[in-house]
C-alpha positions in Angstrom: 12.0 -106.0 91.6 13.3 -105.4 95.1 15.3 -108.7 95.0 16.9 -107.8 91.7 17.9 -104.3 92.8 19.4 -105.3 96.1 21.0 -108.7 95.5 24.7 -109.4 95.3 24.8 -109.7 91.5 25.7 -106.4 89.7 24.0 -107.7 86.5 20.6 -108.1 88.2 21.1 -104.6 89.9 21.7 -103.1 86.5 18.8 -104.9 84.9 16.5 -103.7 87.6 17.3 -100.1 86.6 17.6 -100.3 82.8 16.8 -103.9 81.9 13.6 -103.4 79.8 13.7 -102.6 76.1 12.0 -99.3 76.4 14.4 -98.0 79.0 17.4 -99.0 77.0 16.0 -97.4 73.9 15.2 -94.2 75.7 18.8 -94.1 76.9 19.9 -94.8 73.3 17.9 -91.8 72.1 19.2 -89.6 74.9 22.7 -90.5 73.8 21.7 -89.4 70.3 20.8 -86.0 71.7 17.1 -86.3 72.3 15.8 -84.7 75.5 12.1 -84.0 75.2 9.1 -86.2 75.8 7.7 -85.7 72.4 11.1 -86.5 70.7 11.3 -89.8 72.6 7.6 -90.6 71.8 8.0 -89.9 68.1 11.3 -91.9 67.8 10.0 -94.9 69.7 6.3 -95.0 68.9 5.8 -95.6 72.6 2.5 -95.0 74.4 2.6 -91.8 76.6 1.8 -93.6 79.8 4.6 -96.1 79.3 7.1 -93.4 78.4 6.1 -91.4 81.5 6.7 -94.4 83.7 10.1 -95.2 82.2 11.3 -91.6 82.3 10.2 -91.4 86.0 12.1 -94.6 86.8 15.2 -93.6 84.9 15.1 -90.2 86.7 14.6 -91.8 90.1 17.4 -94.3 89.4 19.8 -91.4 88.7 20.4 -92.2 85.0 18.5 -89.2 83.7 18.0 -85.8 85.2 14.7 -84.0 84.7 15.1 -80.2 84.1 12.4 -77.6 83.5 13.0 -75.7 80.3 9.6 -73.9 80.0 7.3 -72.6 82.7 4.5 -71.6 80.3 3.5 -74.2 79.4 5.4 -76.3 81.9 7.8 -78.5 79.9 10.7 -80.7 81.1 13.7 -82.2 79.4 15.6 -85.3 80.3 19.4 -85.1 80.3 21.8 -88.0 80.8 23.6 -88.0 84.1 27.1 -89.4 84.6 25.5 -92.8 85.2 23.5 -92.5 82.0 26.6 -91.6 80.0 28.4 -94.6 81.5 25.6 -96.8 80.1 26.2 -95.7 76.5 29.2 -98.0 76.0 27.1 -100.9 77.2 24.5 -100.0 74.5 27.4 -99.8 72.0 28.5 -103.3 73.0 24.9 -104.6 72.8 24.7 -103.0 69.3 27.8 -104.8 68.2 26.4 -108.1 69.5 23.1 -107.4 67.6 25.0 -106.5 64.4 27.0 -109.8 64.6 24.1 -112.1 65.5 21.1 -110.3 63.9 22.6 -107.8 61.5 20.9 -108.4 58.2 19.7 -105.4 56.1 20.5 -101.8 56.6 21.3 -101.0 60.2 22.6 -98.0 62.1 26.2 -97.8 63.2 28.3 -96.0 65.8 30.6 -93.4 64.2 33.7 -91.7 65.5 32.9 -88.0 65.0 36.5 -87.0 64.8 37.4 -89.4 62.0 34.1 -90.4 60.4 35.1 -94.0 60.8 32.8 -96.8 62.0 33.4 -97.8 65.6 33.4 -101.5 66.5 32.7 -101.6 70.2 34.3 -104.4 72.3 34.4 -104.9 76.0 37.9 -105.3 77.4 39.5 -105.8 80.8 40.7 -102.4 81.9 43.8 -103.8 83.5 45.0 -105.9 80.6 43.2 -104.5 77.6 42.2 -108.1 76.6 38.7 -108.5 75.2 36.5 -110.4 77.6 35.3 -112.6 74.7 38.9 -113.9 74.5 39.2 -114.6 78.2 38.0 -117.6 80.2 35.9 -115.8 82.9 33.0 -116.5 85.1 30.9 -114.4 87.5 31.5 -115.4 91.1 29.0 -114.6 93.8 30.1 -113.7 97.3 29.9 -116.5 99.9 
């Protein structure tokens, strides 16, 4: 994991932090407003020891912030940090890819709360506004 998190590729660095399915789904649920251990556990059906490890890693990675909300009994909640909120559009793009390539049956959708309309996420170049899928691009590694 050290090599992934310290190499020159930003994709491998990102995957080292949130690249497993459980971590991505925890962040998805945090984006849906879940904050408590039991909420994540019920939503995901995840074993408590795995959930504890993932929450710890996401907290140490700066994607979630752990806050104590009860002293007796001691209880913590997990809140998205700015880095965690920045990951939500990535999940939205992953969701669109999944919808397009594996979208049979009833599936969830991203909705614009102001309009009630379905959102269709797409990744664009910030400078030109052109969707990356429409561009001829490649990832270049430093020499």
